[in-house]
C-alpha angles and dihedrals in degrees: 000000000000118000114222134186127227119221116223128184110250094236091054091048092052090054089052093051093050099068092147128215118315117252111248091226094054121087116245092232136043129212122210119196114208129190114279095040096287117150125195119195119194138159116267091226127033113196121207115272092358119125116239134178126235120192130199118193129186136173101209097188120041092203095050119074092227131124126192116207132184121192120197123189112205139174113209133185091032129181120328110250097183133003129181138141094285105039150003119219115201134185110262120255114279130217106231099176141001129191135169123201137183112210121193127194111232123219112260114269115256116248116238 
């Protein structure tokens, strides 16, 4: 496919780069619950040019003890291609890894 660049105003980019130190009381990741039993897990802070993992989980059938999970490794805010007074052009985000899993809950083991 074609690789494109996104143009971002310099002031906005500077705000993105200055994420600050994480608060010790805050969790490193956030979970978002969407309608239909879909869960999205993502890091609270994404640093420039640092790979992170995003996970999407979904239990398609309420009666079946099965969970589908997709994990996507991405690197956002990549290298700067062009920077001047009016704009900053950065490389688009890249997909570093992708995995899909089916997890099934096993019946509890019988006690002897």
